[in-house]
C-alpha positions as CSV (number, residue, x, y, z in Angstrom):
1,M,71.1,77.5,-17.4
2,K,72.1,76.8,-20.9
3,S,69.1,75.5,-22.8
4,K,69.3,72.4,-24.8
5,T,69.6,72.6,-28.5
6,K,67.5,70.3,-30.8
7,Q,70.5,68.2,-31.6
8,D,71.4,67.7,-27.9
9,S,67.8,66.2,-27.3
10,E,68.1,63.8,-30.2
11,T,68.0,60.0,-29.5
12,P,70.8,58.0,-30.9
13,A,68.6,56.6,-33.8
14,K,67.5,60.1,-34.8
15,K,71.1,61.3,-34.7
16,R,72.1,58.3,-36.8
17,R,69.3,58.9,-39.3
18,R,70.1,62.8,-39.6
19,E,73.7,62.1,-40.1
20,R,72.9,59.4,-42.8
21,L,70.6,61.7,-44.7
22,S,73.1,64.5,-44.7
23,W,75.7,62.0,-46.0
24,L,73.3,60.9,-48.7
25,S,72.5,64.5,-49.7
26,R,76.1,65.4,-50.2
27,P,76.9,65.9,-54.0
28,R,78.9,63.3,-56.0
29,L,80.5,65.3,-58.8
30,D,81.2,63.8,-62.1
31,T,84.8,64.7,-62.8
32,A,84.9,64.0,-66.7
33,I,84.1,67.7,-67.2
34,F,87.3,68.9,-65.4
35,E,89.3,67.0,-68.0
36,R,87.5,68.6,-70.8
37,I,88.2,72.0,-69.3
38,V,91.9,71.5,-69.3
39,E,91.9,70.1,-72.9
40,V,89.7,72.9,-74.3
41,D,90.5,75.9,-72.2
42,P,87.1,77.5,-72.9
43,F,88.2,80.8,-71.4
44,T,90.9,81.4,-74.0
45,P,89.5,83.1,-77.3
46,R,90.3,81.3,-80.6
47,S,90.9,83.3,-83.8
48,E,89.2,82.5,-87.1
49,A,92.5,81.1,-88.5
50,A,92.4,78.3,-86.0
51,F,89.4,76.6,-87.7
52,P,89.1,75.1,-91.1
53,S,85.7,76.9,-91.7
54,P,83.4,79.4,-90.1
55,N,81.0,76.6,-89.5
56,A,83.6,74.7,-87.4
57,K,84.3,77.8,-85.3
58,A,80.4,78.3,-84.7
59,V,80.2,74.6,-83.5
60,F,83.2,75.2,-81.3
61,D,81.8,78.4,-79.9
62,R,78.5,76.7,-79.0
63,K,80.3,73.9,-77.2
64,R,82.6,76.5,-75.6
65,K,79.4,78.4,-74.4
66,K,77.9,75.3,-72.8
67,L,81.1,74.4,-71.1
68,I,81.4,77.7,-69.6
69,Q,77.8,77.5,-68.5
70,K,78.4,74.2,-66.7
71,I,81.6,75.7,-65.0
72,E,79.3,78.7,-63.7
73,G,76.9,76.2,-62.6
74,I,79.3,74.1,-60.6
75,K,80.7,77.2,-59.0
76,S,77.3,78.5,-58.2
77,Q,76.2,75.1,-56.6
78,F,79.2,75.0,-54.3
79,G,79.7,78.8,-53.7
80,W,83.1,78.5,-55.2
81,D,85.1,81.5,-56.5
82,S,87.4,81.1,-59.6
83,K,90.4,80.2,-57.4
84,R,88.7,77.3,-55.4
85,F,87.3,76.1,-58.8
86,D,90.9,76.0,-60.2
87,D,92.3,74.3,-57.0
88,F,89.9,71.5,-57.5
89,T,90.6,71.2,-61.1
90,R,94.4,71.0,-60.4
91,L,93.6,68.0,-57.9
92,V,91.0,66.1,-59.7
93,V,92.5,66.0,-63.2
94,P,95.7,64.2,-62.1
95,F,93.3,61.7,-60.2
96,R,91.4,60.9,-63.2
97,K,94.5,60.2,-65.1
98,A,96.2,58.2,-62.3
99,P,93.8,57.3,-59.5
100,S,95.3,56.7,-56.1
101,I,94.3,56.6,-52.5
102,E,96.7,59.6,-51.8
103,S,95.0,61.9,-54.2
104,Y,91.6,60.8,-53.5
105,V,92.3,61.5,-49.7
106,T,93.6,64.9,-50.5
107,I,90.6,65.8,-52.6
108,R,88.1,64.7,-49.8
109,K,90.1,66.7,-47.2
110,S,90.4,69.7,-49.2
111,F,86.7,69.6,-50.5
112,P,84.8,68.0,-47.7
113,E,81.5,69.5,-49.2
114,L,81.4,66.8,-51.9
115,D,82.5,63.5,-53.1
116,I,83.7,62.6,-56.5
117,Q,82.7,59.7,-58.8
118,I,85.7,57.2,-59.2
119,A,85.0,55.7,-62.6
120,V,88.0,54.3,-64.0
121,F,87.2,51.2,-66.0
122,G,85.7,51.3,-69.7
123,G,83.7,48.7,-71.4
124,I,84.7,45.1,-72.3
125,D,87.2,45.1,-75.3
126,P,87.3,42.2,-77.7
127,L,90.6,40.9,-76.0
128,F,89.2,41.0,-72.5
129,A,86.1,39.2,-73.6
130,E,88.3,36.4,-75.2
131,K,90.1,36.0,-71.8
132,L,86.8,35.8,-70.0
133,R,85.6,33.1,-72.3
134,E,88.7,31.2,-71.7
135,H,87.7,30.6,-68.1
136,G,84.1,29.9,-69.1
137,I,82.9,33.4,-68.2
138,D,80.0,35.0,-70.2
139,P,81.0,38.5,-71.2
140,G,77.4,39.4,-71.1
141,V,77.3,38.4,-67.3
142,V,80.2,40.8,-66.7
143,A,78.5,43.5,-68.7
144,G,75.5,43.2,-66.5
145,A,77.5,43.3,-63.4
146,M,79.3,46.5,-64.8
147,D,75.7,48.1,-64.9
148,A,75.1,47.2,-61.2
149,F,72.4,44.7,-62.2
150,E,72.3,42.7,-59.0
151,P,71.3,39.2,-60.5
152,S,74.4,39.5,-62.9
153,I,76.7,40.5,-59.9
154,D,75.5,37.4,-58.0
155,Q,75.9,35.2,-61.1
156,L,79.3,36.4,-61.5
157,C,80.4,35.9,-57.9
158,L,79.1,32.4,-57.9
159,I,81.1,31.7,-61.2
160,L,84.2,33.1,-59.7
161,M,83.7,31.0,-56.5
162,E,83.3,27.8,-58.5
163,L,86.5,28.8,-60.4
164,I,88.5,29.4,-57.2
165,I,87.2,26.2,-55.7
166,A,88.3,24.2,-59.0
167,R,91.6,25.9,-58.9
168,N,92.3,25.0,-55.2
169,S,91.3,21.3,-56.0
170,I,94.0,20.7,-58.6
171,S,96.5,18.2,-57.6
172,G,98.5,15.4,-59.2
173,I,101.0,15.4,-62.0
174,G,101.2,18.7,-63.9
175,K,99.4,20.7,-61.2
176,L,101.7,23.6,-61.6
177,Q,100.9,24.0,-65.1
178,L,97.2,23.6,-64.6
179,R,97.1,26.1,-61.9
180,R,98.8,28.6,-64.2
181,A,96.1,28.1,-66.7
182,A,93.5,28.5,-64.0
183,I,91.9,31.8,-63.3
184,S,94.5,34.1,-61.3
185,D,93.8,36.2,-58.5
186,A,94.7,39.2,-60.7
187,M,91.6,38.5,-62.8
188,I,89.4,37.9,-59.9
189,H,90.4,41.2,-58.3
190,Y,90.1,43.0,-61.7
191,L,86.6,41.8,-61.9
192,L,85.8,42.7,-58.3
193,A,86.8,46.2,-59.1
194,F,84.5,46.3,-62.0
195,I,81.6,45.3,-59.7
196,L,82.6,47.8,-56.9
197,E,83.0,50.6,-59.4
198,A,79.5,50.0,-60.8
199,L,77.8,50.1,-57.4
200,D,79.1,53.8,-57.1
201,G,76.1,56.1,-57.3
202,W,73.4,53.4,-57.2
203,E,71.0,52.2,-54.7
204,V,71.4,48.3,-54.8
205,R,71.1,45.4,-52.6
206,V,74.5,44.0,-52.3
207,P,74.5,40.3,-53.0
208,A,75.7,38.1,-50.2
209,S,77.8,36.1,-52.7
210,L,79.8,39.5,-53.3
211,I,80.5,40.0,-49.6
212,L,81.7,36.3,-49.2
213,L,83.9,36.6,-52.2
214,L,85.4,39.9,-50.9
215,R,86.0,38.5,-47.6
216,H,87.7,35.3,-49.0
217,Q,89.9,37.4,-51.3
218,L,90.8,39.9,-48.6
219,G,91.7,37.1,-46.4
220,P,89.9,37.6,-43.1
221,L,88.6,34.2,-43.2
222,K,92.0,32.9,-42.9
223,G,94.1,35.8,-41.5
224,D,95.6,36.0,-37.9
225,L,92.8,38.1,-36.6
226,H,90.1,35.9,-37.7
227,Q,92.0,33.0,-35.9
228,E,92.4,34.9,-32.8
229,Y,88.6,35.7,-32.8
230,H,87.8,32.2,-32.9
231,S,90.3,31.1,-30.3
232,R,88.6,33.8,-28.1
233,E,85.1,32.3,-28.8
234,A,86.4,28.8,-28.2
235,Q,87.9,29.9,-24.8
236,Q,84.7,31.5,-23.8
237,R,82.6,28.3,-24.8
238,V,85.1,25.9,-22.9
239,A,85.1,28.4,-19.8
240,R,81.3,28.4,-19.7
241,I,81.3,24.4,-19.9
242,A,84.0,24.3,-17.3
243,G,82.3,26.7,-15.0
244,Q,79.1,24.5,-15.0
245,Q,80.8,21.2,-14.7
246,L,83.4,22.0,-12.0
247,Q,82.6,21.3,-8.3
248,P,82.8,24.4,-6.1
249,N,86.3,23.5,-4.8
250,E,87.6,21.5,-7.6
251,K,90.8,22.6,-9.3
252,L,91.0,22.6,-13.0
253,S,93.8,20.6,-14.4
254,I,95.1,20.2,-17.8
255,N,93.8,16.7,-18.3
256,R,90.2,17.9,-17.1
257,L,90.3,20.8,-19.2
258,V,91.2,18.7,-22.3
259,K,88.1,16.6,-21.5
260,L,85.7,19.7,-21.0
261,A,86.9,21.2,-24.2
262,S,86.0,18.1,-26.1
263,A,82.6,18.1,-24.3
264,A,82.2,21.6,-25.7
265,N,82.8,20.5,-29.1
266,N,85.9,22.4,-29.1
267,P,88.7,19.7,-28.7
268,C,92.2,21.1,-27.8
269,S,95.7,19.8,-27.3
270,R,97.4,19.6,-23.8
271,S,99.7,22.4,-24.8
272,T,96.7,24.7,-25.7
273,A,94.9,23.7,-22.4
274,A,98.1,24.6,-20.5
275,R,98.3,28.1,-22.3
276,W,94.6,28.7,-21.6
277,L,95.2,28.0,-17.9
278,K,97.8,30.8,-17.7
279,D,95.6,33.1,-19.8
280,E,94.0,36.0,-17.8
281,N,91.1,36.4,-20.1
282,F,90.3,32.5,-19.9
283,L,90.7,32.6,-16.0
284,F,88.4,35.6,-15.7
285,Q,85.7,33.9,-17.7
286,L,86.1,30.7,-15.8
287,K,85.7,32.4,-12.5
288,W,82.6,34.4,-13.7
289,Y,81.0,31.3,-15.0
290,R,81.7,29.4,-11.8
291,A,80.3,32.3,-9.7
292,I,77.1,32.2,-11.7
293,Q,76.9,28.3,-11.3
294,N,77.5,28.6,-7.5
295,L,74.7,31.0,-7.1
296,K,72.3,28.4,-8.8
297,L,73.4,25.7,-6.4
C-alpha cells in the first residue's frame, strides 16, 4: 500500500496556511533595474573617447560594476542563465513603458517563480495638485494615500464618496453644466489606481471605505448579477414564510403569494408572483419549507 505523504495528511486549514506562506515568500522583483540595463548596456565596454574626462569614465565604470553585480545577484537568486535573464528583460521593459494585462499575464506565465512590482504613477505634480484643490481635495491627503497610509486612504475614500453623492444630487436648471464641473469618474478611478498601486508590497489593513468605494465604482451594487442575487434572496424569504403559513393542502395562488410576500417585508407585484410560481427554484424551496413545517405539526 502506498504510504501517505505529509501533504496528503494535511488538514484543509494547514494546507491553506502552507499555500499562503508559499505565496507570501515568492519574491516580488523591482523592475526599474531592467530599464537601466537596456539604457546603459553594462556589458559593452566604452572607450576613453566616449567620456569628457577620465574622472567621468571612472564614475561610469563604478556604476557599471555595481549594475553588473546586481545582474549577477538576480541571476543567482533565481538560478537563471544569461538567456533566461535576457528573456525576462525583453518582456519586462516594454511592460514598464506601456503596462497592460496582456504583457503582465505573459510575464507571470513565463516566470511563475516571481511577481513583479507594477508601479506606474509618479508623484503629484503642481497641475494635478491644482485639479485636486478644485474639487476640495487636499493634495496632502492624496500623498498620504500614495504612501499606503491607511488613515489617509480612508479619509480620501470618504471625500470621494461625498463628492459622488453631491454630484448625484445635482438637479434643476443648469444641472448639465454643474455635473460637468463636478468630479468625474475618470478622476475617481485615477485616484483609486493611486491607492491600489500604493498597497502593492505593503502589509496594510484595507479600509472598509475603500472596499465600498470600489464596489460602487465597479458596479456590482447596481448590476444585473447583484439584482439577481437579491431576487434569489427575496424568493427564499417568501418561500420560507409561505411554507410556514400555508395549510397542508392549501394551494398557493397569486393573490395569496402577494400577501405573503408583503408579510415577509418583500412586497412584489402580481406579475412577479406569477413568475415565481413558475420558477423551479422557488417551487423547490416552497416544497422544502412546507415539508419542514408539516413535520412540526
